[in-house]
C-alpha positions in Angstrom: 0.0 0.0 0.0 2.8 2.4 1.0 4.6 1.7 -2.3 1.4 2.4 -4.3 0.8 5.8 -2.6 4.5 6.7 -3.0 4.3 5.9 -6.8 1.1 8.0 -7.1 2.7 10.9 -5.3 5.8 10.5 -7.5 3.6 10.6 -10.6 1.7 13.6 -9.3 4.9 15.4 -8.5 6.2 14.7 -12.0 3.0 16.0 -13.5 3.2 19.1 -11.3 6.8 19.7 -12.4 5.8 19.3 -16.0 2.9 21.8 -15.6 5.3 24.3 -14.0 7.8 23.8 -16.8 5.1 24.3 -19.4 3.8 27.4 -17.7 7.3 28.8 -17.4 8.0 28.1 -21.1 4.6 29.7 -22.0 5.4 32.7 -19.9 8.9 33.1 -21.5 7.3 32.7 -25.0 4.7 35.3 -24.2 7.4 37.7 -22.9 9.2 37.3 -26.2 6.0 38.1 -28.2 5.7 41.8 -28.8 2.5 43.3 -30.2 3.0 46.8 -31.5 0.1 49.0 -32.5 1.0 51.8 -34.9 -1.4 54.8 -34.5 -1.5 58.4 -35.7 -3.5 60.7 -37.9 -3.5 60.2 -41.7 -0.2 60.8 -43.5 1.9 60.8 -40.4 4.3 58.1 -41.7 2.9 54.9 -40.1 3.1 52.8 -43.3 6.6 54.1 -44.1 7.7 52.7 -40.6 6.2 49.3 -41.6 8.1 49.4 -44.9 11.3 50.2 -43.0 10.7 47.1 -40.8 10.8 45.0 -43.9 14.0 46.7 -45.1 15.7 46.5 -41.7 14.5 43.1 -40.4 13.4 41.1 -43.5 16.0 41.6 -46.2 14.1 44.5 -47.8 12.2 44.4 -51.1 13.2 42.0 -53.9 13.6 43.3 -57.5 10.2 41.8 -58.3 8.5 43.5 -55.3 10.1 46.8 -56.3 8.8 46.3 -59.9 5.3 46.0 -58.5 5.6 49.5 -57.0 6.3 51.1 -60.4 2.7 51.9 -61.1 2.3 53.5 -57.6 5.4 55.7 -58.3 3.9 56.8 -61.6 0.5 57.4 -60.1 2.0 59.5 -57.2 4.1 61.5 -59.7 1.1 62.2 -62.0 -1.2 63.0 -59.1 1.3 65.4 -57.6 1.8 67.5 -60.8 -2.0 67.5 -61.3 -2.6 68.8 -57.8 -0.1 71.6 -58.3 -1.6 72.6 -61.7 -5.1 72.5 -60.2 -4.0 74.7 -57.3 -2.6 77.3 -59.7 -6.2 78.1 -60.8 -7.5 78.4 -57.2 -4.5 80.5 -56.1 -4.6 82.6 -59.3 -1.0 81.8 -60.3 -0.2 82.0 -64.0 2.3 79.9 -66.0 5.6 81.8 -66.6 5.5 80.5 -70.1 1.9 80.8 -71.6 2.5 77.7 -73.8 2.5 75.6 -70.7 -1.3 76.0 -70.7 -1.3 73.5 -73.6 0.9 71.1 -71.6 -1.6 71.4 -68.7 -4.5 70.4 -71.0 -2.4 67.5 -72.3 -1.6 66.4 -68.7 -5.3 66.0 -67.9 -6.0 64.4 -71.2 -3.3 61.8 -70.9 -3.1 61.1 -67.2 -6.3 59.0 -66.8 -5.3 56.3 -69.3 -1.7 56.3 -68.0 -2.8 55.7 -64.4 -5.3 53.0 -65.4 -2.5 51.1 -67.3 0.1 51.8 -64.6 2.5 53.4 -67.2 4.3 56.7 -67.8 4.5 57.2 -71.6 7.1 59.4 -73.2 4.7 62.1 -74.3 3.2 62.4 -70.7 6.7 62.4 -69.1 7.7 65.2 -71.5 4.6 67.2 -70.5 5.3 66.7 -66.8 9.0 67.7 -67.2 8.1 71.0 -69.0 5.4 71.9 -66.4 7.7 71.1 -63.4 10.4 73.4 -64.9 8.0 76.4 -65.2 8.5 79.2 -62.7 4.8 79.6 -62.2 4.4 75.9 -61.3 7.4 76.2 -58.9 5.8 79.3 -57.3 2.6 77.3 -56.7 4.7 74.3 -55.3 6.2 76.8 -52.9 2.7 77.5 -51.5 1.8 73.8 -51.1 0.6 74.3 -47.5 -2.5 76.0 -49.0 -3.7 72.8 -50.7 -3.3 69.0 -50.4 0.0 67.7 -51.9 2.0 64.5 -51.3 5.2 64.9 -49.3 7.0 62.9 -52.0 6.0 65.3 -54.9 9.4 67.0 -55.2 11.3 63.7 -54.7 9.7 62.1 -57.7 9.3 65.2 -59.9 13.0 66.2 -59.5 14.0 62.7 -60.5 11.6 62.4 -63.5 14.4 61.5 -66.0 15.3 58.3 -64.1 11.7 57.4 -63.3 10.6 57.9 -67.0 13.2 55.4 -68.3 11.6 52.4 -70.0 13.6 49.9 -67.9 12.9 51.8 -64.6 12.8 49.6 -61.5 12.0 51.5 -58.2 14.7 51.6 -55.6 14.1 50.8 -51.9 13.9 54.6 -51.3 11.4 55.1 -54.2 9.3 52.4 -52.5 9.6 54.1 -49.1 8.3 57.3 -50.6 5.2 55.8 -52.2 1.9 56.9 -50.8 -1.1 54.6 -50.7 -3.9 55.2 -48.2 -4.1 52.4 -45.7 -7.6 51.0 -45.2 -8.3 48.2 -42.7 -5.4 46.6 -40.7 -2.0 45.7 -42.1 -0.1 43.1 -40.0 3.7 42.7 -40.2 5.8 40.0 -38.5 9.5 40.0 -37.8 12.1 38.9 -35.2 14.7 41.2 -33.6 16.8 40.8 -30.4 15.2 37.4 -29.8 11.7 39.0 -29.7 8.9 38.1 -32.1 7.2 41.3 -33.2 3.7 41.6 -34.6 3.1 45.2 -35.9 -0.4 46.4 -36.7 -0.8 49.4 -39.0 -4.4 50.8 -39.0 -6.0 53.4 -41.2 -5.3 56.9 -39.9 -8.1 58.8 -41.6 -11.1 59.7 -39.5 -13.5 57.2 -41.1 -11.2 54.3 -40.1 -10.7 55.2 -36.4 -13.8 53.8 -34.8 -12.7 50.3 -35.9 -9.5 50.2 -33.8 -9.7 50.6 -30.1 -11.4 47.6 -28.5 -9.5 45.1 -30.7 -6.1 46.1 -29.3 -6.4 45.9 -25.5 -3.3 44.1 -24.2 -0.8 45.2 -26.9 2.8 45.6 -25.6 3.3 49.1 -26.8 1.7 51.8 -29.0 3.9 53.7 -31.5 2.1 57.0 -32.1 3.3 58.8 -35.2 3.0 62.6 -35.6 4.0 64.5 -38.7 5.9 67.5 -37.3 5.6 69.2 -40.7 1.8 69.2 -40.5 1.7 72.1 -38.1 0.7 74.5 -40.9 -1.6 72.1 -42.8 -5.3 71.3 -42.7 -7.0 67.9 -43.0 -7.9 66.5 -46.4 -11.3 65.4 -45.0 -11.9 68.6 -43.0 -10.3 71.9 -44.2 -11.3 73.7 -41.0 -9.1 71.4 -38.9 -5.4 72.0 -38.4 -3.6 68.6 -38.8 -1.4 69.1 -35.7 -4.5 69.9 -33.6 -6.2 66.8 -34.9 -3.1 64.8 -34.1 -3.0 66.1 -30.5 -6.7 65.3 -30.1 -6.1 61.7 -31.2 -3.0 61.4 -29.0 -5.0 62.6 -26.0 -7.7 60.0 -26.6 -5.2 57.2 -27.0 -2.7 58.1 -24.3 -5.5 58.5 -21.7 -7.7 55.6 -22.9 -8.9 53.0 -20.4 -7.9 50.2 -22.7 -4.3 51.4 -22.7 -3.7 52.1 -19.0 -0.7 49.7 -18.7 0.5 50.1 -22.3 3.8 51.7 -23.1 3.4 54.8 -25.3 6.2 55.5 -27.8 5.8 58.9 -29.5 7.5 59.3 -32.9 7.7 63.0 -33.9 8.2 62.2 -37.5 9.1 64.1 -40.7 11.7 66.1 -38.8 13.6 66.7 -42.1 10.5 68.4 -43.7 9.9 70.3 -40.4 13.5 71.6 -40.4 13.1 73.0 -43.9 9.6 74.4 -43.3 10.0 76.1 -39.9 12.4 78.8 -41.3 9.7 80.4 -43.5 6.4 79.1 -42.0 6.0 80.2 -38.3 4.9 77.9 -35.6 2.3 80.5 -34.5 0.1 79.3 -37.4 -0.6 76.3 -35.2 0.2 77.6 -31.7 -0.6 81.4 -31.5 0.8 81.5 -28.0 4.3 80.3 -29.1 6.9 83.1 -28.4 10.1 81.1 -29.2 12.3 81.3 -32.3 11.3 79.7 -35.6 14.3 77.4 -35.3 14.2 73.6 -35.4 15.4 72.7 -31.9 13.3 75.3 -30.0 10.1 74.7 -32.1 10.5 70.9 -32.1 10.9 71.0 -28.3 7.8 73.0 -27.9 5.7 70.5 -29.9 7.2 67.7 -27.9 6.1 69.3 -24.6 2.6 70.0 -26.0 2.1 66.3 -26.7 3.7 65.1 -23.5 1.6 67.5 -21.4 -1.5 65.7 -22.7 -0.5 62.6 -20.5 -2.9 62.8 -17.5 -1.0 60.0 -15.7 2.5 61.4 -15.6 3.2 59.8 -12.2 2.5 56.2 -13.5 2.9 56.5 -17.2 6.0 57.5 -19.2 5.9 58.7 -22.8 9.0 57.6 -24.7 9.6 60.3 -27.4 11.8 60.1 -30.4 12.4 62.5 -33.3 12.3 60.5 -36.6 12.6 60.7 -40.3 10.7 57.6 -41.5 12.3 57.7 -44.9 15.8 57.5 -43.4 16.6 53.8 -42.8 19.6 54.5 -40.5 17.5 56.8 -38.3 14.6 54.4 -38.0 17.0 51.5 -37.3 18.7 53.5 -34.5 15.3 54.6 -33.0 13.8 51.2 -33.2 16.8 49.7 -31.4 16.2 52.1 -28.5 12.4 51.3 -28.6 13.2 47.6 -28.4 15.5 48.1 -25.4 12.6 49.9 -23.6 10.2 47.0 -24.4 12.8 44.4 -23.1 13.2 46.4 -19.9 9.5 46.7 -19.4 9.0 43.0 -20.1 11.6 42.1 -17.5 9.9 44.5 -15.0 6.6 42.8 -15.6 8.2 39.4 -14.9 9.8 40.8 -11.7 13.3 40.4 -13.1 14.3 44.1 -13.3 
């Protein structure tokens, strides 16, 4: 009898040991799984960050994948020059060379078919090149804060000769600069520093937002993207609303949301390169009338940082981890993401009682 009990006890102890081992392994596995939610207003650079993860952590885009972006590059280029030419009418800016008016008519006549077919024919690229060289078009481009224009407009239009080649294959940088509105949820997986990342990019436009929140309770961290350069722009979907104010409103609702009480918030103040160019000639008082500092990068960027961090209502228990980023600069994103990962590892160890 004694032997039987002893054998049962031994088996139970083994089972208990096995359960403990499995629980420990599950816990370690869970600690290595990182769910990142990318949030931010439309056109703040979220999708560019996702593309950078592919470049940095997944061997980038193959030649075939780059080829597939050719039609998007063409479309972005055509849409950009069309937006500028349309704005010339609204802003009452004339072409410096009156014969460019014929090119403008040609642009609108040829663009529809070209976009449908995903091509950039020689006659259309010639029209775009002549228009882009016109001083009136350049003057209108200089006033782009007064209408909606892709950030990548000058990047593509300045490089039209290369893009218009018949054997053109987009580079990684060309792919990074493409703009396609995100609808729904895009999920990306990669491994870094022994952590398994799942990154969720959700649509930033207003119509998409109500679909997010409840789905993402329990994410490891939120990366919230803000376009620094949007301080003097209005929304595409509401021309009365300043983009920076909209971004602050959204950050407030995310940072202080009941679903994200224990979630690390990482703030990417993005498009720092565009902000640095813009702040010299477009004052920050457009967005913040109370601002009395200099229109210089460091001081103005610092002010925007404090405006966002001050929205955190739980400063005693919740830290905001802020980084200034340029999402199209792979080295910068790599450096920042390395720092972000260290914060996540530290917080994971804290949660496990190991830090």
